[in-house]
N, C-alpha and C positions, 0 to 999 in steps of 0.2 A: 251138842254137848261140847264144852270147851276142852281143849287139849291141856293135859297136865304139863306144867312148866318143868323143863329138864333141869335137874339140880347138879351141883358139883359131885354129889355122891353117885349119880347116874354115870357121869363121865369117868369117875375113878373106877367104878365097877366095870365098865366097858373096857377101860385101859388096863385093868389088872393092877392098879396101884392104890395107895391110901388116899383118902380125901385131902389130907394135908399136902401130899405130893402133887396132886392134881391142882390144888389151889395155888401152890407156889409156881408151877409151870405156867398156868394161865395168867397169873399176875406178873410174869416176867421177872420174878425174883431169882437171885443167884446166891443166896446166902445159905443154901444147903446143897449137898452133893446129890445130883440127880443125873442118871446116865442119859446119854443122847437117845438111846432106844426108848427109854421110859418117856422122855419128853415128846418124842414123835408119836408114841401111842396115845398120850393124853391129847395132843392137838388133833390127831386123827379122829379120836372118839368124840371130841367136842364138835368137829365139823360134821361128822355123821349124825350126831344126835341133834344138831342145831342148837347147841348150848348158847345162851346169852347170860351175861352176868346180871345178878340182882343188884341194880344200882341203888335201890333204897337201902338194902342191907349194907352195901359198901359205904353209902353216905353216913349211916349210923356209926360205922367204925372209923371213918376218915374225916368226917365233917365236910366232905366234898360230894355234892350230888350231881354236878355237871348240869344243873338247871339254873336258869336266870329268869327274871320277871320284867316285863315292860308294863308299867302302870301309867295310864294316861287319863286326862280329863275327858276329852271327846274325840281323840284321834281315831279310834277304832270304827266310828260310824260316820266318818267324813271322807271326802275325796282325798284328803291329805294322807289317809291311812295306808293305802295299798303299797306304795313304794317305800314309805318309812318302815313298815313292818316287813316288807320284802327284804330290804337291806339288812334289818336286824336279824331276820331268820337266816339269811345267807351267812352273815358273820358268825352267828351262833353255830350253825351247822358245820362251818369250816373248822371250828374248834371242838366239834363233837359235844355240843351243849344243846339242850332242849330249851326253847323259849316259851314261857307262858305269857299271854297277853290279856290284860284286864283293863276295864274302863270304869271310871268313877262317876262320870257325868257331872263332875264338879261338886259332888256331895261329900262333905267331910266324913260323915258316918260310914258311907259306902267305902270311901278311901281307907279309913281305919280298918274296916273289916277285911278288905282285900289285902292290904299290906300284912296284917296279922296272919291271914290265911297263908300267904306266901312264906312268911317267916316260919310258920308251923310246918311247912313242907320243906324247910331247910334249903331254900334256894341260895345259890352262891352269891347273888348280887342283884341289884335293881337298876333298870333304866327308868327314870322318872321323867315323863314327857308331858309337854303342853301343846295344845293345838296352835295357840298364838304365842309368839315370842314375848315373854314377860317375866317379871320377877315373881317367884313363888316362895312359899314357906313350907319346908319339908315337914311331913308328919313326924311327931316325936318318935314313933316306932322305928323310923329309918335313920335316926341320928347316929346309931352305932353300926349301921349296916354299910356294906360296900355299895356305893351309889354313883351313877353318872347321870347328870341332868341333861335332858334333850330338849332343845328349843326353849330353854328357860334357864334361870339362874337363881341362886339364893344367897343371901348375905350371911346367914347363920350356919354355914357349912363350908368345909374345905373340899367338897366333892367337885370334880371337874365338870365343866359345862360344854356342850356342843351346840353351836349357834350358826345360822347362815351368815355369810359375810356380807351384810347389807350395805356397809359403807363402800366396799369395793364395787358392789353392784351399782350403786349410784354413780361412782366414778366411771364405770364402763358405759352406762347409759349416756352420760354427758360426752364421753369421748366419741361414741358412735355419731352423735350429732356434729361434733366439731370436725371429725374426719369426713363427714358428708358435706362440709362447707357451711354448716349452720352457725353463723357468727353473730347472730342477733335475733331479736324477736322470739325468744324462747320463753314459753309459759309452762309452769308446772301445775298440774291438776291433782289435787289431793293434799298438797301442802305438808306442813310438819305434823299436823294432826295431834298436837299436844293436848288440846282441850276437848277433843272429840271422844265420844263414848265407845266407838267401834274398837274392840280389843286389838284387832290386828294392826291398826294404824298407829297406835301410841309409840311403840318402839321402832317398828319397821319404817314408819314415815320419817321419824327423826333421823335414823341412820341413813336412809336413802338420800334425804335432803342434804345431810352432811357431805356425802360423796359428790353429789351433783354440784353443790355450791363451791366446793373446793376446786374441782376441775375447771369450772367456768371462770372462777376468780383467777386461777393460775393462767388462763388463756386471755384474760382481760375482757371477758364477755360477761355482761350483766344480765341476770335473769329478769326478763321484762315484767313478769307477774307471777304470783303464787295464789291459787285459789284454794282456800281451806274448806274442805267438805268431807262428807262421808265417802265410802268407797264402793258405791253401787252404780249400776249403769245410769239410773236416773240422775244421780249427782253429776256424773261426767257430762251428760247431755245438757243439763241445766246450766252448769258453769261455763261450758264452751259456747252455748247459745248466748249467754249473758255477755261474754267477751266479744263475740261477733256483733251482737246488737249494739254494743257500745262503740262500734266502728273500728275496732282493732282486728287486724287480720294477722294472726301469728304466723311466723315462719316455721315454728316447730312446737309440738306439745310433748311434754314428759308426763305421762299418766302413771300414778304410783301403784296402780294394779290394772289387770286386764279388764276388769268389769268397768272401771272408769273409762278405759280406752274404747270399749264397746259403745258407751254413751257418747263419747267424743266423736267417733266415726259417724254416728247417726246425725249429730249436730252439724258436722261439716258437710255431710251429704244434703241435709235440709237446706243449706245455704249455697249449694252448688259447687262446693270445693272438693278437690280430689286429694285423698290421702296419698302421701308419697310424692305427688307432683306439686300440688299447691301448698300443702302443709305436711311436714314430716311428723311422725308419731312414734314414740318409743315408750315401752311399758315395762312392767315387772310381773313376775310369777310364772310366765309361760304356761298358762293353763290351756285347756282344750280350746277355749275361745280364740287364742292367738293363732292357731293353725286354721281355724274355720273362717275367720274374718277375711274379707277381700278388699284391698290387697292384704296378704298375710302380715300379721303384726309382729314386728321385731320386739322381743321381750326377754328380759333377764330372768332366768328361771330359778325357782326354789329347788335346791338339790335334795329332794325328799329321800331318794334311795341312799345317797351318800351320808345323809344325816343319821339315818337309822343304822347303817353299817358302821360308821365311825363310833357311834355311841357304844355299841356292843364290843367292838374291838378294844376301845378304851377301857371298858369295864373288865375285860378279860386280860388286860395288860397289867401284870403285877408291878410294873415300874411307873405306871401313870400317876402323875402328881396333880395337884389342884391347878386351877386356871381355866381360861376359856380357849377352846379350839374352834377357830372359824373355818367353816367349810365354804369353798368357792362356789359362786352362783354362775352357772353357765349361760352364755349369751346365745339365743336362738335368732339368727339373722334371717329376716324376711324382707319384704319390699316396702314396708311402711315408713322407713326412716330416710328415704330419698334414694338418689341414684347410687347403684352399687359400683 
């Protein structure tokens, strides 16, 4: 049998005061005269009874429910989810908010139903998230809501966006190779990916390439080749084998994600070349693959936890304005990019 919820009247009765007095004390209000003794009796009664405020009722009075929603396409059922949601939960908890998480699976009708359901529950704001960094169109129901976009952006809104800093990630990858003495023979596997269908490659590939080319150009180093391909292990394996079979032995490979690097490792091994010694390899995402490969793969990681945390902090910041907030991507140094 469920225990009856302790009410304000129960606290007032135990403390020997009126419900109004008990309400004022527990709300921290000072606009009526209440003796110190009465205040202490109310607080003591609340502790003894285990009183918790009815946030739903308070929300109806104040229009503040201390709840927020994270609406995503497919984040909740992917490896991307854990740390993004962890960061969002930590930020919400630090501000004494409850976070609801819902997934649309990319279906517009499901999205409309979920958004309207959250609005019916009077959430204080929304984090609208995408699995792959891309442009989105906000559902009409969110146009008047408080929203922060996570891993996406929209042209038809002034809502702020939180994105991984892919350009600086590309710069960092290029600098790693320059610092390791790689001054030529650098090939990029994955390319700009502009015309490819793989969703993750369209924006991330362009941004990473911008950073890579900028740093190499500044150092007077020309990228020896760019292989445009999808981002799976078989693509990395095929493109690196093609390069080697053509008689070119690269000094370094920049793979635009870790799955490509896995295929590149296998291709180099097939040809008797050693990663880190004969050919340096640098990658992106810092997935579980990076730590398991031998030698360990140097990779610029996606800041999943920090993305989720930053989005919620921004949502709960009353002074946050429009614009993009770029979250730095950390570098995980391992042995694949050459002598340390």
